[in-house]
matplotlib code that plots the C-alpha trace (Angstrom):
import matplotlib.pyplot as plt

x = [33.5, 33.0, 36.2, 34.9, 31.7, 33.5, 35.8, 32.9, 31.0, 34.2, 34.6, 31.0, 31.1, 34.3, 32.8, 29.7, 31.8, 33.9, 30.8, 29.2, 32.4, 32.5, 28.8, 29.3, 32.4, 30.5, 27.5, 29.7, 31.4, 28.1, 26.7, 29.7, 29.3, 25.6, 26.2, 28.2, 26.0, 26.3, 26.2, 26.6, 28.7, 28.8, 31.3, 30.5, 30.7, 32.4, 30.1, 31.3, 33.0, 29.9, 26.6, 23.3, 20.2, 16.8, 15.2, 12.0, 12.4, 10.3, 10.8, 10.3, 10.7, 13.9, 11.8, 8.1, 6.2, 2.7, 1.2, -1.2, -3.6, -2.2, -5.4, -9.0, -11.3, -12.9, -11.2, -11.7, -10.1, -7.5, -5.3, -3.2, -4.6, -3.1, 0.0, 0.5, 4.0, 4.8, 7.6, 8.7, 6.3, 3.4, 0.0, -1.7, -4.9, -6.4, -8.3, -10.9, -10.5, -12.9, -12.3, -8.5, -9.0, -11.1, -8.4, -5.8, -7.7, -8.2, -4.5, -3.7, -6.2, -4.7, -1.3, -2.5, -4.1, -0.9, 1.1, -1.0, -0.7, 3.0, 3.3, 1.5, 3.7, 6.8, 5.8, 5.0, 8.3, 10.2, 8.3, 9.1, 12.7, 12.7, 11.4, 14.3, 16.5, 14.1, 13.5, 9.8, 9.1, 10.7, 13.1, 10.6, 8.0, 10.5, 11.5, 7.9, 7.0, 10.1, 9.3, 5.7, 7.0, 9.2, 6.3, 4.2, 7.0, 7.1, 3.4, 3.9, 6.6, 4.3, 1.5, 3.7, 4.8, 1.2, 0.5, 3.4, 2.1, -1.2, 0.5, 2.4, -0.9, -2.5, 0.3, -0.8, -4.2, -2.2, -0.9, 2.3, 4.6, 7.7, 10.0, 9.9, 8.0, 4.7, 1.5, 0.8, -2.1, -5.0, -7.4, -9.5, -12.3, -13.8, -15.9, -14.2, -13.7, -10.1, -8.1, -5.2, -7.3, -8.6, -11.0, -14.7, -14.1, -12.0, -13.1, -11.0, -8.0, -5.1, -5.2, -2.9, -4.2, -1.6, 1.5, 4.3, 7.1, 10.5, 10.8, 13.8, 15.9, 14.4, 15.4, 15.3, 14.9, 16.0, 16.4, 19.6, 20.5, 23.6, 25.6, 25.8, 26.9, 30.6, 29.7, 27.3, 29.7, 30.1, 30.5, 27.9, 25.1, 21.8, 19.7, 16.1, 12.8, 9.2, 6.0, 4.6, 7.8, 8.8, 11.1, 13.0, 16.0, 17.1, 20.5, 20.5, 23.6, 24.5, 23.8, 24.0, 23.2, 21.7, 24.9, 22.7, 20.7, 17.1, 17.2, 13.8, 14.9, 18.7, 18.6, 19.9, 18.0, 20.0, 19.3, 20.1, 19.5, 17.9, 18.1, 14.5, 14.7, 12.0, 9.8, 9.1, 9.3, 6.6, 7.1, 5.7, 6.5, 7.3, 10.7, 12.7, 16.3, 19.0, 22.3, 25.5, 28.5, 32.0, 32.1, 35.0, 33.2, 34.4, 30.9, 30.0, 26.7, 25.4, 22.0, 19.5, 19.2, 22.6, 21.6, 21.3, 19.3, 20.2, 20.0, 23.5, 22.4, 22.7, 25.3, 26.6, 27.9, 31.5, 33.3, 36.9, 39.8, 39.3, 35.6, 34.2, 31.5, 31.9, 29.2, 30.5, 28.6, 28.0, 26.8, 24.1, 24.2, 21.4, 18.5, 18.1, 15.4, 16.9, 20.3, 21.9, 24.9, 27.3, 29.7, 31.6, 32.2, 33.0, 35.4, 35.4, 37.5, 35.1, 33.1, 29.6, 27.0, 23.8, 20.5, 22.1, 20.1, 18.7, 20.5, 23.9, 25.9, 29.2, 32.2, 30.2, 32.1, 30.4, 30.9, 30.7, 28.7, 27.9, 24.2, 23.1, 22.8, 19.5, 19.1, 21.5, 19.1, 21.9, 24.6, 22.7, 25.9, 26.0, 22.6, 22.4, 22.4, 19.1, 20.3, 21.5, 20.3, 17.3, 17.6, 17.3, 15.7, 18.7, 18.3, 17.8, 20.2, 19.1, 16.6, 16.1, 12.4, 10.4, 9.8, 6.3, 7.4, 7.5, 9.6, 13.2, 13.7, 14.1, 17.5, 20.5, 21.9, 24.8, 24.2]
y = [42.9, 41.7, 39.6, 38.0, 37.0, 35.6, 33.6, 32.3, 31.3, 29.6, 27.6, 26.6, 25.4, 23.5, 21.8, 20.8, 19.3, 17.4, 16.2, 15.0, 13.0, 11.5, 10.5, 9.0, 7.1, 5.8, 4.9, 3.1, 1.1, 0.2, -0.8, -3.1, -4.6, -5.2, -6.8, -9.5, -12.2, -12.9, -16.5, -18.5, -21.5, -24.7, -27.6, -31.3, -33.4, -36.8, -39.7, -41.7, -45.0, -47.0, -47.9, -48.3, -50.0, -50.6, -54.0, -55.7, -58.6, -61.1, -61.9, -65.6, -67.5, -69.4, -72.5, -72.8, -76.1, -76.7, -79.4, -81.9, -84.6, -88.1, -89.7, -89.5, -88.0, -85.0, -82.0, -82.4, -79.1, -76.6, -74.7, -72.3, -69.6, -67.2, -65.4, -67.7, -68.2, -71.8, -74.0, -77.3, -80.0, -77.7, -79.2, -77.3, -79.5, -82.9, -85.2, -87.6, -90.8, -93.5, -95.8, -95.6, -96.4, -99.5, -100.7, -100.1, -102.2, -104.9, -105.0, -105.5, -108.3, -110.0, -109.7, -111.5, -114.2, -114.9, -114.8, -117.5, -119.6, -119.1, -120.2, -123.4, -124.0, -123.3, -125.8, -128.5, -128.0, -128.3, -131.6, -133.1, -132.1, -133.9, -137.1, -137.1, -138.9, -141.9, -141.9, -141.8, -139.4, -139.0, -136.3, -135.1, -134.5, -132.7, -130.4, -129.6, -128.7, -126.5, -124.8, -124.2, -122.6, -120.2, -119.4, -118.5, -116.4, -114.5, -113.9, -112.5, -110.1, -109.0, -108.4, -106.4, -104.3, -103.8, -102.5, -100.2, -98.8, -98.0, -96.5, -94.2, -93.2, -92.7, -90.2, -88.2, -87.6, -84.9, -82.2, -80.6, -77.8, -79.1, -76.3, -72.9, -70.4, -68.7, -70.0, -68.2, -70.4, -72.2, -73.9, -76.0, -75.6, -77.8, -80.6, -80.4, -83.8, -84.1, -86.8, -87.1, -86.1, -82.9, -81.3, -80.8, -77.2, -78.2, -81.7, -83.4, -81.1, -81.5, -78.7, -78.1, -77.8, -75.4, -73.6, -72.9, -70.6, -69.9, -66.1, -65.4, -65.5, -64.7, -65.3, -62.5, -63.5, -60.9, -61.1, -59.3, -58.1, -59.6, -56.4, -57.0, -60.6, -60.1, -58.5, -61.3, -62.9, -63.2, -59.9, -58.1, -56.4, -54.8, -52.1, -53.3, -51.4, -52.7, -50.8, -51.6, -50.1, -47.3, -45.5, -48.6, -50.1, -53.7, -55.1, -58.2, -60.3, -62.3, -66.0, -67.6, -67.0, -69.4, -69.0, -68.9, -66.2, -66.5, -66.1, -64.2, -61.6, -61.8, -61.9, -64.3, -65.3, -64.2, -65.1, -62.8, -63.4, -60.9, -61.1, -60.8, -61.5, -58.9, -60.5, -57.1, -58.5, -60.9, -63.7, -62.9, -59.2, -57.1, -55.5, -52.7, -53.8, -51.2, -52.8, -50.8, -52.2, -50.7, -49.7, -47.6, -45.5, -42.2, -40.6, -37.1, -35.4, -32.1, -30.4, -31.2, -27.4, -27.4, -29.6, -28.4, -30.4, -29.9, -31.9, -33.2, -34.7, -33.8, -31.1, -28.7, -25.2, -24.9, -21.6, -21.8, -19.9, -17.0, -16.7, -18.1, -20.7, -24.1, -26.8, -30.2, -33.4, -35.6, -39.2, -39.4, -42.7, -42.2, -39.8, -38.7, -36.5, -33.1, -34.1, -36.5, -38.7, -38.1, -40.8, -38.9, -35.4, -33.4, -33.1, -31.5, -28.6, -27.5, -24.4, -25.4, -22.8, -23.3, -22.4, -21.5, -19.1, -20.2, -17.2, -18.5, -19.6, -21.4, -19.1, -16.3, -14.3, -14.3, -12.7, -15.0, -13.6, -14.9, -15.0, -12.8, -14.7, -16.5, -16.8, -19.7, -22.6, -25.1, -24.5, -24.3, -23.6, -20.1, -19.1, -16.4, -17.6, -17.6, -15.3, -12.5, -9.0, -7.7, -4.6, -1.3, 0.6, 0.9, 0.6, -2.9, -4.4, -4.0, -6.7, -7.8, -8.5, -6.1, -7.2, -8.4, -10.6, -14.3, -15.7, -14.7, -13.2, -15.5, -14.1, -14.0, -10.5, -9.0, -7.7]
z = [-9.5, -13.0, -12.7, -9.5, -11.2, -14.1, -11.9, -9.9, -13.1, -14.5, -11.2, -11.2, -14.8, -14.1, -11.1, -13.0, -15.8, -13.2, -11.4, -14.6, -15.5, -12.1, -12.2, -15.7, -14.5, -11.5, -13.6, -16.0, -13.2, -11.7, -15.1, -15.7, -12.2, -12.6, -16.0, -14.2, -12.7, -9.0, -7.9, -4.7, -4.7, -2.7, -2.4, -2.8, 0.3, 0.3, 1.2, 4.2, 3.2, 4.2, 2.6, 4.5, 3.1, 4.7, 4.0, 5.2, 7.6, 9.5, 13.1, 14.1, 17.3, 18.0, 18.6, 17.6, 18.2, 16.9, 19.2, 17.6, 19.0, 19.1, 20.5, 19.7, 22.4, 23.9, 25.5, 29.2, 30.2, 28.9, 31.3, 29.3, 27.1, 24.5, 25.8, 28.8, 29.9, 30.4, 31.6, 30.2, 31.3, 32.2, 31.5, 28.6, 28.4, 29.1, 26.7, 27.8, 25.7, 26.9, 23.9, 24.5, 28.1, 27.3, 24.8, 27.5, 30.0, 27.3, 26.6, 30.3, 30.5, 27.4, 29.1, 32.2, 30.0, 28.0, 31.2, 32.7, 29.6, 29.6, 33.2, 32.4, 29.3, 31.4, 34.1, 31.5, 29.8, 33.1, 33.9, 30.5, 30.9, 34.3, 32.7, 30.2, 32.7, 33.0, 29.2, 30.0, 27.1, 23.7, 22.8, 20.2, 22.8, 25.1, 22.2, 21.4, 25.0, 25.3, 22.0, 23.2, 26.3, 24.3, 22.0, 24.9, 26.3, 23.0, 23.3, 26.8, 25.5, 22.7, 25.1, 27.4, 24.4, 23.5, 27.0, 26.8, 23.5, 25.1, 28.1, 25.7, 24.1, 27.5, 28.2, 25.1, 26.9, 28.8, 26.5, 28.0, 27.0, 25.2, 26.5, 28.3, 26.2, 25.5, 24.1, 20.8, 19.5, 21.2, 18.9, 21.3, 23.7, 26.4, 24.8, 21.3, 19.7, 18.6, 16.7, 14.3, 11.4, 12.7, 15.2, 15.3, 14.2, 11.2, 10.1, 7.5, 8.0, 10.5, 13.0, 15.9, 19.4, 20.7, 19.5, 22.0, 21.0, 22.7, 22.4, 24.6, 21.5, 18.1, 14.5, 11.9, 8.3, 5.7, 1.9, 1.2, -2.3, -3.9, -3.7, 0.0, -0.4, 0.4, 3.8, 5.0, 7.5, 11.3, 13.0, 10.9, 12.9, 11.9, 13.5, 13.7, 14.3, 14.4, 13.9, 17.4, 19.1, 16.7, 19.2, 20.2, 18.3, 18.5, 17.6, 15.4, 15.1, 11.9, 12.2, 8.8, 5.1, 2.5, 0.3, -2.8, -4.5, -5.6, -9.4, -9.4, -6.8, -6.8, -3.0, -0.4, 2.7, 5.7, 9.3, 12.3, 16.0, 18.4, 22.2, 23.6, 27.3, 28.1, 25.4, 23.9, 20.4, 19.2, 16.6, 13.2, 13.5, 10.4, 10.9, 9.2, 9.0, 8.5, 7.3, 7.2, 5.3, 4.7, 1.0, -0.2, -2.8, -4.3, -4.3, -3.4, -2.5, -3.7, -3.2, -6.0, -6.5, -8.1, -11.0, -14.5, -17.0, -20.7, -23.9, -23.1, -19.8, -16.2, -15.5, -12.8, -13.3, -11.9, -11.4, -12.6, -11.1, -13.5, -12.3, -15.5, -15.6, -17.1, -17.3, -16.3, -17.1, -14.0, -13.3, -10.7, -8.8, -6.2, -5.6, -2.0, -0.3, -1.1, -2.5, -5.0, -5.0, -7.8, -8.9, -11.6, -12.8, -9.6, -6.7, -3.3, -4.5, -7.3, -6.7, -7.8, -8.5, -6.4, -8.0, -11.4, -13.5, -16.8, -18.4, -17.3, -20.3, -20.8, -20.3, -18.5, -16.0, -12.6, -9.2, -6.2, -3.3, 0.2, 1.1, 4.0, 7.3, 7.4, 3.6, 2.9, 2.6, 1.6, 4.2, 7.4, 9.3, 7.7, 9.0, 11.7, 15.3, 17.1, 19.8, 17.4, 18.4, 16.5, 14.3, 16.1, 13.3, 11.0, 7.2, 6.0, 3.4, -0.2, -1.1, 2.5, 3.5, 5.5, 9.1, 8.3, 5.4, 6.2, 3.4, 2.2, -1.3, -4.2, -5.1, -2.8, -2.3, -0.5, 3.0]

ax = plt.figure().add_subplot(projection="3d")
ax.plot(x, y, z, "-o")
ax.set_aspect("equal")
plt.show()
């Protein structure tokens, strides 16, 4: 009996010693594992071999004609208002010019008078020429009468031209559309006095009566920076949006470029054309012009959360093959919304630490972990599908939020 008790005590003591050693070994292992920082890594993405810029632009009509008064008078009637669609030759307005009408009638009367005088001079010259055979008159007298007839003929032709001049002015009493288009400006009303110097509404300054624009085809003027100069050539297109039609995109085709840069802005005025058969675009519209050009650049994008700012400049933490961290300096070429473009310092094969801890030092050994589904805010492809089954009451992973928590934990943990 005593022997059995002794054996039992010995076995118990041996078990406790073994258990203590196992717990110590396990604790030592866990301590070493916890001493190694856990990180998540990402890979840089290559930027497509194109570059897109957004520039302001101005939409103008293909043709735009301001129409001015050529005669002095009063507006008798206008027939086309703002926004009216007109055809070439359509009457826009009529001007009542009584003074011009009186001058026109006077010119026609003067023409009849000089014609009568010319007829008499012509008859006289013919009679004197007939008397030449009988030597009844001298050659000097004949030459004078013939010259007088020619002089009167010249006066007739001058009077006829004067009448034609007034007829041309008379035609300006009727204002017509120069081509098919739309009326964009009307500056007159019935009864307004108009002339070449201005209107009763703007005395002393030249003011147009109407403006007619051809909007079936539009011109787009854009000031393009010199870095895009080599790509401004036929075949280049631009995507255009305007504030009044935010959901509609228009395609603009390259037409010409000024072939010279403005020294104050280092931009070149470039002209595109836009088809506008439905007249949805209006002249004078502000446009956002998106230009895309093929640019072979070795540029990569990484999330801005992977950046490390130190006294040596901007860096990223890269995990080497031996799982040690090394800080590489990088050159940032462009800042985006939630990412940056890097021109130098990384490649697509580098394992870049995302959200590096401030306690992470050069040469530290780290352990790479994969975020639990739903907690990877950088690689959205790794997030859990929306149709995944809900938990059935099993234990949550360590560090996972409770069902009533709305935000994920700040640190990524293993599932």
